[in-house]
N, C-alpha and C positions, 0 to 999 in steps of 0.2 A: 844261688849262693850270693849274688850281689846285693840282695835286698836285706841282708841281716843287719846292716848298719843304718838303714833308713827307717824313718818313722812311718808307721802304717797309717793309711787314710781311714777316716771314719767311713762307715758303710753308706751314709747319706750323702757324702761328697762325691761329685762327679768331676772327671777331668774336663777342663775347659779347652775347647778346640779353638786354636788361633788360625787366622787366615794364612794362606800360603804366602811365601815370600814372593814379592813382585806383584801382588794384587793391586789393581788401580784404585784410586779413591772412589771412583764411580761404583765399582763392585762392592766396596766396603759400605758405601752409603746405601746401596740397595739392600744389603743384608741388615743394616740398622733399621731401615724403614720396615722391612718384613718383621723384625723383632718387635718393633713398636706396635705394628698392626696386630700381632699375636697377643701382645699384652692388653691391648684395648678390646680384644675379642672380635676384631674384624679381619683376622688373618685369612680365614677360609672363604671370604666373600669374593665374588667376581669383581672385575674392574668396573663394570657397568653399575653394579650396586654401590660401590664405593663412590663413584662419580655422582650418582643420583643423591646419595646422602650428603655429599659435599655441597652440591648445588642447592639442596633443600636448606641446609644450615646457612649458606651464604644469603639466600633469599630471606630467611627469617631475620638475620641480623640487619640486612638492608631495610626491611620493613620496620623493624624495631627502631632503628635510628631515625627513619623518616617520621615515624609516629611521635617520637620524642621532640623532633624539630617542630612538628605541627602543634603539639601541645604547648611548647614554649612560646610560639609566636602568637597564639590566640589566647 
């Protein structure tokens, strides 16, 4: 009976779940990082695989910067 005066939602819209009252910022940050990982497509990867990819990207950038420095000095 109470829904007669309310606008109905479209079928494609879903209710957004908000964090519980009293959640710490660390818990909220963890949820945000998980959401970003899901968006990038690395949400289901293990922590070791994520670290290996991160280390590989870091090494690539370090080598690229060193290469540019060497090219500029000679």
